[in-house]
C-alpha positions, 0 to 999 in steps of 0.5 A: 498499500502506498505511504500517505503523510497526508494528514486528516482532520481532528474529531472530539470535545477537546477545544483547544485542538479545534480552534488551533484547527480552526486557525489553521483553516483561517489561515490557508491562501489559494496554492496559487498564492503560494506558488506565487511566493515560492518562484522569486526563490527559483527565478534566480536559478533560471538557467539550471530549471532550463537546463533541467527541464532539458534532460527530462525531455531527452529522458522521457524520448528516450523512455517512450522510443523503448516500446518502438524498439520493442515493437522491432525487436518482436517482429523481427523474431518472427521465424520457423522453429529451430530454423538454423539461422535463428542466431542470424536472424537476431536483430543484434542492432535493435538490442543493442539500441534497447539496451541503450535507451534503456540506459538513456533513460536513466543517465539523462534522469540523473543529469537532470537532478544532479543540475537541479541540486542546487536550485532546491537546496539553495530556494530551500536555504533562502526561505529557512533563513528567511523565516529564522530572521524574521521570526528574531526580528518579531516583537517579545509579545508574538514569543511570549505567546508562541507554542514552540513544538508547534512553530518549530514543527511549522517550520521543519514541515515547509522547509521539507515541503519547499523539497517537496514541491519541487522535486515532484512537479519537476521530476514527477508531474512534469515528465508525467505529462511529457509523456502521456502527450507523447504517448497519444501522438504515437497511438494516433498516428501509428493506430487509430484514434480509438485508442487515443479515445480511450486513454484521453477519457481514462484520463480524465477520468482518473484525474478528476476522480483524483483530484475530486477526493485528494480535496475532499482529504486535503481538508482533514489533513490542514486539521491534522497537521494542527493536531501536530502541532498542538501534540508536540507542543504538549510534550515539548512544554512538558520536557521543558519544565520538567522540574515543574512536572515533577514538583507538582507530582502532574506526570500522570495529569501530563501524559493525559494530556499528551494522551488525548491529543495523541487519540484525535491523532489516531482516529485522525491518521484511521481515518485518513488511512480508510479514504486513501484505500478508497482513493486506490482503490479507485485509481487502480478501476479506473486503470485496470478499464483502460488497459482492459479496453486497449488490449482487447481492442490491439488483441482484435486488430492481430487477429484480422491481421490488422497488426502486428504481434509486434504492434500489441507488445507495443500497445501494451508496453505503451500502456505499461510505461503510461499507467505506472508514473499516472499510477503515482500521479495521485500520491503526487497531487496529495504530495503536492497539496500537503507541500503546499499548505505545508509551505503556506504555514511557513510563509504564513510566519513570513506574514507575522506583521513586525510590532516593532520595526526599524523607520526607513533609512534610520540611522546608528545610533551614536553614542560616544562614551556614557550617554545621557538617559531619558525617559520623558512622559513615558505611557506603556500597556501590554494590553488593552485598558491596563496600562502599566507606566502611567506619564513615566519622566526622569533621567539618568545622567551620563556615567551616572546610576540610578535605581528603580525599586518598589514592589513586585508589578510596579513596572520595572522590569518594563523600563529594560524592555522599552530601552531595548524596544521589544516594545514601543511607548504606548503615547508615542502620539503625545510625546512619549519618549525615551532618548539616548543622549537627545536622538528617538531611539524609535528613530534609530536601528534596532541592531544600534541601539541594543549593541549599545547596552548590556543587560543582567537580567532577573532570570538567566536563560542559558544556550544548551553549549559550553560554558564559555561559549555563554560566557562569550555570547556577549561579545563573540569574537572574544579570546580565550583570555578576555573569556577568563578575565571577564570570568573572574571579574564575575567571580566564577572562574573557581567554580569554572576552573575546578570542573574535569572540563572546565570552561567547555563544559555543557550546561544543558538545556536552559543552563539547568545543570547549574545553580541559579547563582551559577547561571547569574554568575555566567550571565554577569560575565556575559554582559561585563565581557560585552562591555556596553556604555549603557548597563541594565543590573535587572535584580543580577543579584538576587540568585547570590548568597550574601557573600558572593552578593557582596564580593560581586556588587563590587566587581558591578560597582567597577563594571558600571563606573563611567556608564550609564547605569540603571538599576533594578532591585528588590533588596534596597541594600544593593542600591544604597550607593547609587546616585538617585533612587526611584520608588516606583508605586503602579507605574509611577514614581512616588519618591526620588531621591539618594539613600540617606534622602529617602530615609530621611523622609519616611516615606515608602523607601524608609519603611521598606529600608526597614522591613528588610534590615528586620529581615536580615537582623 
């Protein structure tokens, strides 16, 4: 039975899966639109395409010539049994020509694939790279809402779909159509038009039946993609959150959720196999009836003396050559439709709008030394109707440190996200903006902006690579000695040196082989290695013990010297040396001043200080 990679539709009450399937249907565009999106990637290889088409036509002409030689060979063997001249009558030249044509067919086919391989792989690489780059260009909002497993599955299927679409259309469908045209021309020329009409009618019935049934099955397959994506996402999310699953003893719960998706997948695949069997049976019935009619007509011609045995063999060979590829035309049509659908899903990722984009002709940020950073009347909300920052204004003078403290949810980390332009301010039209040395950060390129900023985030996530790779990520061109120097400044060099593999130690998925404090020190080393003019410390020492915190605080103060620094903190002891401290509550600055001045005010900051001092006593 032929393999069918198409995927059926979901059934059942699972609301999440049904929503995903509905979204997949809603996003579906026409196949022609998808093809038009693909053509520019192939246009740069147009010379190779034309050469490959030439080899393809040559291969089919050689293939169609085989039955003609076979007829001559059979008719040339029409001698009396046991004749002494039998060996001399054998048309040796025809045998050699027959073998030569068979060989030519294979050679031209391989040349076609060899010539076009660069076009196929080049187009696949270009599209995959463009999607990868576009995903990195999308806003943080998109990536917070995405399902990683489903998205990676869409990209994987899409890149595979490019290869399949090109391969099946150029290597299978088009050659089959050329062969059909050549066979029809020969049947009409060598015999009567009855053979042509039988073949054409069979083709019309076969193709119509295949298209109608396959279109019905493709509706099932598109929803199946959604089920596969959801099941993949559930598995990946559960494995990525392995520790959380263990903490709450929810292995059985995760298994039930995954099994629910797999059950829908199982039912859909069974339905797909059933409809595939129905499609294959109908196709074979059409082929069998057409072959019977052709051979019956040819046999009558031989019996009446109008045709030779060679003609009968030639008609049979033509039909076999024609219906063998035609027998796979239904599979090819399904594969092409599947590839178009997979390609459409990947192209839909390219059509995701960039919430934050550079303006046309935006210049690079001009930053000579430590700049002045200013928030001017900044308002921001992640969701409509729920504003996080309410007209925030403050300035960090060049080379100074400003700390922002306050309760969780006050909007402290949002400041760092806005400064990095993960989001844009909500009230830009009303004059809200963020400036670096007087330059609105929305008017400069994001690459130059982020190059000027270094951050030690509150939640450190590392690549599943070596410790050295993760530290060097701050400045990929840095040498090993510079990496070691940054690690020493972050007080993690001694720990790394004691590891069996040292700096080559793999940190595991998201850095989970390291403790929270070790990960944070790697993040500090990474930022120190980058050495940008603007520094952001977002709870940079929250995962460290008191002894290490005091040691690293001294290094951070050295790193922040002559740099413009924004410190976001809960522990007030880490910000006492800041030039100014801002107390942020509900998105507004309620107090501001130096540590001593705020204590003298006896307000919110003084109360927070008293509570933390009492807790540490």
